[in-house]
C-alpha positions as CSV (number, residue, x, y, z in Angstrom):
1,X,-1.5,-0.5,15.2
2,X,-3.7,-0.8,18.4
3,X,-4.3,-4.6,17.8
4,X,-8.1,-4.3,17.4
5,X,-8.3,-5.7,14.0
6,X,-9.5,-2.6,12.4
7,X,-7.3,-0.5,9.9
8,X,-5.9,2.6,11.5
9,X,-4.5,5.7,9.9
10,X,-0.7,6.0,10.1
11,X,1.1,9.1,9.1
12,X,4.2,11.2,9.7
13,X,4.3,14.7,11.0
14,X,6.9,17.1,12.2
15,X,9.5,14.3,12.5
16,X,7.2,11.8,14.4
17,X,4.9,9.0,13.5
18,X,1.2,9.1,14.6
19,X,-1.7,6.9,14.1
20,X,-5.5,7.6,14.5
21,X,-7.4,4.5,15.6
22,X,-10.4,3.3,13.5
23,X,-13.6,3.3,15.6
24,X,-16.9,1.7,14.8
25,X,-19.7,3.5,16.4
26,X,-22.9,1.4,17.8
27,X,-24.7,2.5,14.5
28,X,-22.0,1.2,12.2
29,X,-20.4,4.5,11.4
30,X,-16.7,4.5,10.9
31,X,-14.7,7.4,12.7
32,X,-11.1,7.9,13.6
33,X,-10.0,8.8,17.0
34,X,-7.5,11.4,18.2
35,X,-3.9,11.1,17.1
36,X,-1.5,8.8,19.2
37,X,2.3,9.4,18.9
38,X,3.9,6.1,18.1
39,X,7.0,6.1,20.6
40,X,10.4,4.8,19.5
41,X,10.2,5.5,15.7
42,X,10.6,8.5,13.6
43,X,10.0,7.2,10.1
44,X,8.6,4.5,7.9
45,X,10.4,1.6,6.4
46,X,11.2,2.2,2.6
47,X,12.3,0.0,-0.1
48,X,13.5,0.7,-3.5
49,X,13.7,-1.9,-6.4
50,X,13.9,-1.6,-10.1
51,X,13.2,-4.3,-12.9
52,X,14.4,-4.5,-16.6
53,X,12.6,-6.6,-19.1
54,X,13.9,-7.2,-22.7
55,X,12.3,-9.4,-25.1
56,X,12.0,-10.1,-28.8
57,X,9.0,-11.6,-30.9
58,X,9.2,-13.0,-34.4
59,X,6.7,-14.6,-36.6
60,X,7.4,-16.5,-39.8
61,X,4.7,-17.9,-42.0
62,X,4.0,-19.4,-45.4
63,X,0.7,-19.2,-47.2
64,X,0.2,-21.8,-49.9
65,X,-2.8,-21.2,-52.3
66,X,-4.0,-23.9,-54.6
67,X,-6.7,-23.7,-57.3
């Protein structure tokens, strides 16, 4: 969200969208900063899709035994 290349936490609360920026400390520990309200949006994009798959399988075989 903030463009630093680190993954931030993004969430919705009370009709608004917020993010908490990921911060790496000097000793390599990963922490998240204070919530920042994202201005201009109030929801996430959603997509709905469905897929139907049908199939059949048949096997025919002959076994010839000779003595």
